[in-house]
C-alpha positions as CSV (number, residue, x, y, z in Angstrom):
1,M,73.2,122.7,117.3
2,S,70.8,122.7,114.3
3,I,71.3,120.4,111.3
4,R,72.3,123.4,109.2
5,K,75.0,124.6,111.7
6,K,76.3,121.0,112.1
7,A,76.5,120.7,108.3
8,I,78.4,124.0,107.9
9,S,80.7,123.2,110.8
10,G,81.3,119.7,109.3
11,V,82.0,121.0,105.9
12,L,84.4,123.6,107.3
13,W,86.4,121.2,109.4
14,N,86.3,118.5,106.7
15,S,87.4,121.1,104.2
16,I,90.3,122.1,106.5
17,S,91.2,118.4,107.0
18,N,91.0,117.4,103.3
19,F,92.7,120.4,101.9
20,S,95.4,120.8,104.6
21,S,96.2,117.1,104.4
22,F,96.0,117.0,100.6
23,G,97.8,120.3,100.5
24,I,100.6,118.8,102.6
25,D,100.6,115.7,100.4
26,F,100.5,117.9,97.4
27,I,103.6,119.9,98.5
28,V,105.4,116.7,99.5
29,G,104.4,115.2,96.2
30,L,105.9,118.1,94.3
31,I,109.2,117.8,96.2
32,L,109.3,114.1,95.6
33,A,108.4,114.6,91.9
34,R,111.6,116.6,91.6
35,L,113.7,114.1,93.6
36,L,112.3,110.9,92.0
37,T,111.4,109.8,88.5
38,P,108.0,109.3,86.7
39,K,108.9,105.5,86.7
40,D,108.9,105.5,90.6
41,F,105.5,107.0,90.7
42,G,104.3,104.6,88.0
43,L,105.4,101.6,90.0
44,I,103.4,102.7,93.1
45,A,100.4,103.6,90.9
46,T,100.4,100.0,89.6
47,I,100.2,98.6,93.2
48,I,97.4,101.1,94.2
49,V,94.9,99.0,92.2
50,V,95.7,95.8,94.2
51,I,95.6,97.6,97.5
52,A,92.4,99.5,96.7
53,L,90.6,96.3,95.8
54,S,91.7,94.6,99.1
55,E,90.5,97.7,101.1
56,V,87.0,97.4,99.7
57,F,86.7,93.9,101.1
58,I,88.0,95.0,104.5
59,N,85.5,97.8,104.8
60,S,82.6,95.7,103.2
61,G,80.3,98.7,103.5
62,F,80.3,98.5,107.3
63,N,81.3,102.1,107.8
64,Q,78.4,103.4,105.8
65,A,76.0,100.9,107.5
66,I,77.2,102.2,111.0
67,I,76.9,105.8,110.0
68,R,73.4,105.3,108.6
69,K,72.1,103.2,111.5
70,Q,70.4,105.5,114.0
71,N,71.2,103.7,117.2
72,C,74.4,101.8,117.0
73,T,75.4,99.7,120.1
74,Q,78.9,98.8,121.4
75,K,78.1,95.3,120.1
76,D,77.7,96.7,116.6
77,Y,80.9,98.6,116.7
78,S,82.9,95.6,118.1
79,T,81.5,93.2,115.6
80,A,82.4,95.5,112.7
81,F,85.9,96.1,114.1
82,F,86.8,92.4,114.4
83,F,85.4,91.6,111.0
84,N,87.5,94.3,109.4
85,F,90.6,93.0,111.2
86,I,90.1,89.4,110.2
87,V,89.5,90.3,106.6
88,A,92.6,92.5,106.6
89,V,94.8,89.7,107.9
90,F,93.4,87.4,105.3
91,F,94.2,89.8,102.4
92,F,97.6,90.6,103.8
93,I,98.5,86.9,103.5
94,I,96.9,86.7,100.1
95,L,99.1,89.5,98.8
96,L,102.2,88.0,100.3
97,I,101.5,84.8,98.3
98,T,100.4,86.5,95.0
99,A,102.9,89.3,94.8
100,K,105.1,87.3,92.4
101,P,102.2,86.4,90.0
102,I,101.1,90.0,90.0
103,S,104.6,91.3,89.1
104,V,104.7,88.7,86.3
105,F,101.4,89.9,85.0
106,F,102.7,93.5,84.8
107,N,106.0,92.3,83.4
108,N,107.9,94.0,86.2
109,T,109.8,92.1,88.9
110,E,110.4,95.3,90.9
111,L,106.7,95.1,92.0
112,K,107.0,91.9,94.1
113,P,108.8,93.3,97.2
114,L,106.9,96.6,97.0
115,I,103.5,94.8,97.1
116,Q,104.5,92.6,100.0
117,V,105.6,95.5,102.1
118,L,102.7,97.8,101.2
119,A,100.3,95.0,102.0
120,F,101.0,95.5,105.7
121,G,99.1,98.8,105.4
122,L,95.9,96.8,105.1
123,I,96.2,95.6,108.7
124,I,97.0,99.1,109.9
125,S,93.9,100.5,108.0
126,S,91.6,98.0,109.6
127,F,92.3,99.6,113.0
128,T,91.1,103.0,111.8
129,L,87.8,102.3,110.0
130,I,85.5,102.1,113.0
131,Q,87.2,104.9,114.8
132,Q,86.6,107.1,111.8
133,A,83.0,105.9,111.4
134,K,82.2,106.9,115.0
135,L,83.6,110.4,114.5
136,T,81.9,110.8,111.2
137,K,78.6,109.6,112.7
138,R,78.6,112.4,115.2
139,I,79.8,114.9,112.5
140,D,83.0,115.4,114.4
141,F,85.7,116.3,111.9
142,K,87.8,118.5,114.1
143,L,89.7,115.7,115.7
144,Q,90.1,113.9,112.3
145,T,91.6,117.1,111.0
146,K,94.1,117.4,113.8
147,I,95.2,113.7,113.3
148,S,95.3,114.0,109.5
149,L,97.6,117.1,109.7
150,I,100.0,115.4,112.1
151,S,100.2,112.1,110.1
152,S,100.5,113.8,106.7
153,T,103.2,116.2,107.8
154,T,105.3,113.7,109.7
155,S,105.1,111.0,107.0
156,G,105.8,113.6,104.3
157,C,109.0,114.7,106.0
158,I,110.2,111.1,106.4
159,G,109.5,110.5,102.7
160,I,111.5,113.5,101.6
161,V,114.5,112.6,103.8
162,L,114.5,109.1,102.4
163,A,114.3,110.4,98.8
164,L,117.2,112.8,99.4
165,T,119.3,109.9,100.8
166,G,118.7,107.8,97.7
167,F,116.0,105.3,98.7
168,G,114.1,106.0,95.4
169,V,110.7,104.3,95.2
170,W,111.0,103.0,98.7
171,S,110.6,106.5,100.1
172,L,107.1,106.4,98.7
173,V,106.4,103.1,100.4
174,V,107.7,104.1,103.8
175,R,105.8,107.4,103.6
176,S,102.5,105.5,102.9
177,L,102.9,103.1,105.8
178,T,104.1,105.8,108.2
179,N,101.1,108.0,107.4
180,K,98.7,105.1,108.1
181,G,100.5,104.1,111.3
182,I,100.5,107.5,112.8
183,Q,96.9,108.1,111.9
184,S,95.7,104.9,113.4
185,S,97.8,105.4,116.6
186,L,96.4,108.9,117.2
187,L,92.8,107.8,116.6
188,W,93.1,105.1,119.3
189,L,94.9,107.6,121.6
190,W,92.5,110.5,121.3
191,N,89.1,109.0,120.3
192,R,89.2,106.7,123.3
193,W,87.0,104.0,121.9
194,K,87.9,100.3,122.5
195,P,86.0,97.2,121.2
196,D,84.6,94.6,123.5
197,L,85.7,91.0,123.1
198,V,82.4,90.1,121.4
199,F,81.2,89.2,117.9
200,S,77.5,89.3,117.4
201,F,76.1,87.4,114.4
202,D,72.9,89.3,114.7
203,S,74.8,92.6,114.4
204,F,76.9,91.2,111.6
205,K,73.8,90.1,109.7
206,E,72.1,93.5,110.0
207,L,75.2,95.5,109.1
208,F,76.3,93.2,106.3
209,G,72.7,93.2,104.9
210,F,73.2,96.8,104.0
211,G,77.0,96.7,103.5
212,S,77.1,93.7,101.3
213,K,75.5,95.6,98.4
214,L,78.1,98.4,98.9
215,L,80.8,95.7,99.0
216,V,79.9,94.2,95.6
217,S,79.3,97.6,94.0
218,G,82.4,99.0,95.6
219,L,84.5,96.1,94.4
220,V,83.3,96.4,90.9
221,G,83.4,100.2,91.0
222,T,87.0,100.2,92.4
223,L,88.1,97.7,89.8
224,L,86.6,99.5,86.9
225,Q,87.6,102.9,88.2
226,N,91.2,101.7,88.5
227,I,91.1,99.8,85.2
228,N,92.8,102.7,83.6
229,Y,95.8,102.1,85.8
230,I,95.8,98.5,84.9
231,I,95.6,99.2,81.2
232,I,98.4,101.8,81.3
233,A,100.6,99.6,83.5
234,K,100.1,96.6,81.3
235,Y,100.3,98.0,77.8
236,F,102.4,101.2,78.4
237,T,105.5,102.1,80.4
238,P,105.7,103.0,84.1
239,Q,106.8,106.4,82.9
240,E,103.6,107.0,81.0
241,L,101.6,105.8,84.1
242,G,103.6,108.3,86.1
243,Y,102.6,111.1,83.8
244,F,98.9,110.1,84.1
245,T,99.0,109.8,87.9
246,R,100.6,113.3,88.3
247,A,98.0,114.8,86.1
248,E,95.2,113.0,88.0
249,M,96.7,114.2,91.3
250,L,96.5,117.8,90.2
251,K,93.0,117.3,89.1
252,N,92.0,115.5,92.3
253,L,93.3,118.3,94.5
254,P,90.1,120.4,94.0
255,S,87.7,117.9,92.4
256,Q,88.0,114.7,94.4
257,N,88.6,116.4,97.7
258,I,85.7,118.8,97.5
259,S,83.4,116.0,96.4
260,S,84.7,113.9,99.2
261,I,84.0,116.6,101.7
262,I,80.5,117.2,100.6
263,T,79.5,113.5,100.4
264,T,81.2,112.7,103.8
265,V,79.4,115.5,105.6
266,G,76.3,115.2,103.5
267,Y,75.7,111.5,104.2
268,P,75.1,111.8,108.0
269,V,73.3,115.2,107.6
270,L,70.9,113.9,104.9
271,A,70.4,110.6,106.7
272,T,68.8,112.6,109.6
273,L,66.3,114.1,107.0
274,Q,65.1,110.8,105.5
275,D,61.6,111.4,106.8
276,D,61.3,114.9,105.5
277,P,61.8,114.8,101.6
278,V,61.1,118.5,101.2
279,K,63.8,119.6,103.6
280,M,66.1,116.9,102.2
281,K,65.7,118.2,98.7
282,K,66.4,121.8,99.8
283,T,69.5,120.7,101.7
284,F,70.8,118.6,98.8
285,R,70.1,121.4,96.3
286,Y,72.0,123.9,98.5
287,M,75.0,121.5,98.7
288,L,75.0,120.8,95.0
289,V,74.8,124.3,93.7
290,N,77.5,125.7,96.0
291,T,79.8,122.8,95.4
292,F,79.5,123.0,91.6
293,F,80.3,126.7,91.7
294,V,83.6,126.0,93.3
295,I,84.5,122.9,91.3
296,S,83.6,124.4,87.9
297,I,85.8,127.5,88.5
298,L,88.7,125.5,89.8
299,M,88.6,123.0,87.0
300,A,88.4,125.6,84.3
301,G,91.3,127.4,85.9
302,L,93.3,124.2,86.1
303,A,92.8,123.5,82.4
304,A,93.7,127.0,81.4
305,T,96.9,127.1,83.5
306,A,98.0,123.5,83.0
307,K,101.3,124.1,81.2
308,P,102.8,126.9,83.4
309,L,101.5,125.1,86.4
310,I,103.3,121.8,85.7
311,L,106.5,123.6,84.6
312,T,106.5,125.7,87.7
313,L,105.6,123.0,90.2
314,I,107.3,119.8,89.1
315,G,109.6,120.7,86.1
316,Q,110.3,120.0,82.5
317,Q,110.4,116.2,82.9
318,W,106.7,116.1,83.6
319,L,105.7,118.2,80.5
320,P,103.8,115.2,78.9
321,S,101.3,115.5,81.8
322,V,100.0,118.9,80.5
323,I,97.5,117.6,77.9
324,L,96.4,114.8,80.2
325,L,95.6,117.3,82.9
326,Q,93.6,119.6,80.6
327,M,91.5,116.6,79.5
328,L,91.1,115.3,83.0
329,A,89.8,118.7,84.2
330,F,86.6,118.1,82.1
331,L,86.2,114.9,84.0
332,G,86.7,116.6,87.3
333,V,83.7,118.8,86.8
334,M,81.4,115.8,86.8
335,V,82.7,114.2,90.0
336,P,80.5,116.1,92.5
337,L,77.4,115.8,90.3
338,N,77.8,112.0,90.2
339,S,78.9,111.4,93.7
340,M,76.1,113.5,95.3
341,N,73.4,111.8,93.3
342,I,74.9,108.4,94.1
343,N,75.0,109.4,97.8
344,I,71.3,109.9,98.0
345,L,70.6,106.2,97.2
346,N,72.7,105.1,100.1
347,V,71.1,107.7,102.4
348,V,67.7,106.2,101.9
349,G,69.0,102.7,102.2
350,R,68.8,101.7,98.6
351,S,72.3,100.2,98.5
352,D,70.9,97.4,96.4
353,L,69.8,99.8,93.7
354,Y,73.2,101.6,94.0
355,M,74.9,98.3,93.4
356,K,72.8,97.5,90.3
357,L,73.3,100.9,88.7
358,Q,77.1,100.8,89.4
359,F,77.2,97.6,87.4
360,V,75.5,99.2,84.5
361,V,77.6,102.4,84.5
362,Q,80.9,100.8,85.3
363,A,80.4,98.1,82.6
364,L,80.8,100.9,80.1
365,A,84.5,100.9,81.1
366,I,85.0,97.5,79.5
367,P,84.8,98.7,75.9
368,N,86.8,101.7,76.9
369,I,89.6,99.3,77.7
370,F,90.0,98.4,74.1
371,V,89.8,102.1,73.2
372,G,92.8,102.8,75.5
373,V,94.8,99.8,74.2
374,F,94.4,100.6,70.5
375,F,94.2,104.4,70.5
376,G,96.2,105.5,73.6
377,I,95.8,107.3,76.9
378,K,94.1,110.4,75.4
379,A,91.4,108.3,73.8
380,L,91.0,106.5,77.1
381,I,90.3,109.8,78.9
382,V,87.7,110.8,76.3
383,G,86.0,107.5,77.0
384,M,86.1,108.2,80.8
385,I,84.4,111.6,80.2
386,I,81.6,110.0,78.2
387,I,81.1,107.3,80.8
388,S,80.9,109.9,83.5
389,L,78.2,111.8,81.5
390,V,76.1,108.6,81.0
391,G,76.5,107.8,84.7
392,Y,75.2,111.2,85.7
393,V,72.0,110.6,83.6
394,I,71.4,107.2,85.1
395,F,72.0,108.0,88.7
396,N,70.0,111.2,88.5
397,H,67.1,109.2,87.1
398,E,66.9,107.2,90.3
399,S,67.8,110.0,92.7
400,Y,64.9,112.0,91.1
401,K,62.5,109.4,92.6
402,V,63.7,110.3,96.0
403,L,64.3,114.1,95.8
404,N,62.1,115.1,92.9
405,Y,65.1,117.0,91.6
406,S,65.5,116.4,87.9
407,I,68.5,116.8,85.6
408,R,66.8,119.8,84.0
409,E,66.5,121.5,87.3
410,Q,70.0,120.6,88.3
411,I,71.5,121.9,85.0
412,K,69.4,125.1,85.3
413,D,70.7,125.6,88.8
414,V,74.4,125.2,87.9
415,L,74.2,126.9,84.5
416,P,75.3,130.4,85.8
417,S,78.4,128.9,87.4
418,S,79.2,127.0,84.2
419,I,79.0,130.1,82.1
420,V,81.1,132.2,84.4
421,A,83.7,129.4,84.7
422,C,84.0,128.8,81.0
423,F,84.4,132.6,80.3
424,M,87.0,132.8,83.0
425,G,88.9,129.8,81.7
426,L,89.0,131.0,78.1
427,I,90.3,134.5,79.1
428,V,92.9,133.0,81.5
429,F,94.1,130.5,78.8
430,M,94.5,133.3,76.2
431,V,96.5,135.3,78.7
432,G,98.9,132.4,79.1
433,Y,99.0,131.7,75.4
434,M,100.1,135.3,74.6
435,S,102.5,135.7,77.5
436,D,106.2,135.9,76.8
437,Y,107.2,135.8,80.5
438,H,108.8,133.0,82.5
439,H,106.3,130.2,83.2
440,S,106.1,131.0,86.9
441,I,105.3,134.7,86.2
442,T,102.8,133.7,83.6
443,L,101.1,131.4,86.1
444,M,100.9,134.2,88.6
445,I,99.4,136.6,86.1
446,Q,96.8,134.0,85.1
447,I,95.8,133.3,88.7
448,I,95.3,137.0,89.4
449,T,93.3,137.4,86.1
450,G,91.1,134.6,87.0
451,M,90.4,135.9,90.5
452,L,89.5,139.3,89.2
453,I,87.1,137.9,86.6
454,I,85.3,135.7,89.2
455,T,85.1,138.6,91.7
456,S,83.8,141.0,89.0
457,A,81.3,138.5,87.6
458,G,80.0,137.6,91.1
459,E,79.5,141.3,92.1
460,L,77.9,142.4,88.8
461,L,75.6,139.4,88.4
462,K,74.9,139.0,92.1
463,L,75.5,135.3,91.9
464,K,73.9,133.6,95.0
465,E,76.8,131.1,95.2
466,Y,79.4,133.8,95.1
467,I,77.5,135.9,97.7
468,F,77.3,132.8,100.0
469,F,81.0,132.1,100.0
470,K,81.8,135.8,100.3
471,G,79.6,136.0,103.4
472,I,81.3,133.0,105.0
473,L,84.7,134.5,104.2
474,L,83.8,138.0,105.6
475,D,82.3,136.4,108.8
476,K,85.5,134.4,109.4
477,V,87.7,137.5,108.8
478,Q,85.5,139.5,111.2
479,M,85.8,136.8,113.9
480,F,89.5,136.7,113.4
481,L,89.9,140.5,113.7
482,K,87.7,140.5,116.9
483,K,90.1,138.1,118.5
């Protein structure tokens, strides 16, 4: 199979995996949002920071190192596996001991038992990392999709049952651990890889040589990316953090997931083209333009329909999330641009440069802390948008040296999509603003209006991106009809 076919197949299966799993999580989240309170979600969001930082240490960049290495041996896989497991056990013990001081820092004693139980998820996750890396390395997302669907559906149902029977925030805890446990078990059952009882210091040195830079940058990046949670949890109420996390969840459904799909599939694909810069630029450009087309339309639509969307999906109690979602939608547009330019540095083995640039960009989050503390959550989001724009300029400056694909070229390539998305968003917002119907009916009218505008603009302007996705859709429909 050619690289192009592997890439398209990988994107399709990873898209199905991400959106079906996230779709299930999304639906389950909507149900739980009606059964639980913003405070319950705020408590879990506070713990996410601690867990996320621990997971960075457990991975230590070994996954990326394994995917990038052309000829990995069983010794490499086994060494990485045992390292991940040992570090996971270490951080599990650390969290058991520090749960109380952490809860004191956030002035919330409810956090202690939640942290101690969720910490066990670190050990479970350590069993899945190498299994996933092996599948990703051979661009096999079909099995990962199957496992993801099963784990998301089962854990979601368990969470809903517990919420209905009055378990409150613990329904979210059990759901998280169940999801990780099922996913890990099925990976071991169906991927059929087992480590040898060996730990090679030569393999460790080679893998860690690349991964250590990603560890440091990932640690700093995770801390500063989640600093917003820390600020809100420390200086505001759990309810306000709950509003923020719900808005971010809605933003991440299209933005973070599409970006994750492209970078996950693009990494092994582009890694095979390291010795052909012309072909690598062409492939990167192809991914960037088509990804931005989808993201810009979805984010503009999300901002335009925020109020009826939230009222329809999760109810009146979450209304304060509306303005936060509208602001975060602007941030969502930048996610694929940043992540794809960053990805190039790792593809060509410049994890050291990636680390240094991450320090520079993420350091901008430090003054934004004071902005959030003194001026509130909305000002914090404005700062996040500015930091994202600055980061794009910085990372593109370095990726340009690899791809010869400047900011000017990138902006020129995505400009048609930007104009169409902004026009669509404005019209859809005005439709909602003038509507006197029930919010669910208003939402439906807005969605239909947006689809008509995009379809009409795509046909009239002959947008290459639109024609590309239209072609894929028609091909799939024809294949389905033939069956």
